C-alpha positions as CSV (number, residue, x, y, z in Angstrom):
1,D,12.7,113.1,113.4
2,N,14.7,116.2,114.3
3,E,12.6,119.3,113.6
4,E,12.8,123.1,113.4
5,I,9.9,125.0,114.8
6,K,8.5,128.4,114.2
7,E,5.9,129.4,116.8
8,G,3.1,132.0,116.6
9,L,0.3,133.0,118.9
10,F,-2.0,130.1,118.3
11,G,0.1,127.4,116.8
12,K,3.4,126.3,115.3
13,I,4.9,125.1,112.1
14,Q,7.2,122.1,112.3
15,L,9.8,121.5,109.5
16,L,10.9,117.9,109.9
17,D,14.1,116.3,108.6
18,N,12.2,114.2,106.1
19,Q,11.0,117.5,104.5
20,E,7.4,117.1,106.0
21,V,5.8,120.4,107.0
22,R,3.3,120.2,109.8
23,L,0.9,122.8,111.3
24,V,0.1,122.2,115.0
25,V,-2.7,124.1,116.6
26,G,-3.6,122.9,120.1
27,D,-4.0,119.1,119.9
28,A,-4.7,119.2,116.1
29,R,-2.0,118.4,113.6
30,F,-2.2,119.1,109.9
31,N,0.4,117.9,107.4
32,L,1.0,120.5,104.8
33,S,2.2,119.8,101.3
34,C,4.7,121.8,99.4
35,P,6.0,121.1,95.8
36,R,9.6,121.3,97.0
37,P,11.6,121.4,100.3
38,L,10.8,124.6,102.3
39,P,13.7,126.3,104.3
40,I,12.8,127.5,107.8
41,A,13.6,131.1,106.7
42,S,10.6,131.1,104.4
43,V,8.0,130.5,107.2
44,S,6.7,133.5,109.0
45,F,3.8,134.4,111.3
46,V,2.1,137.7,110.9
47,Q,-0.5,138.4,113.7
48,H,-3.0,135.5,113.3
49,S,-1.9,134.3,109.9
50,I,0.8,131.9,108.7
51,F,2.5,132.6,105.4
52,L,4.7,130.1,103.5
53,Y,6.6,131.8,100.7
54,D,9.7,131.5,98.5
């Protein structure tokens, strides 16, 4: 899968071509669910928090 990545201090959000969204922190990976596709512009990191918004 091709992916776009937004990185923060402690992890990153991967937005995959198949519309999966994944949070990666160290060696841990968490698949995130979203009711509809999420454009890369709607992901932001603010200090130690990750916000997904429309």
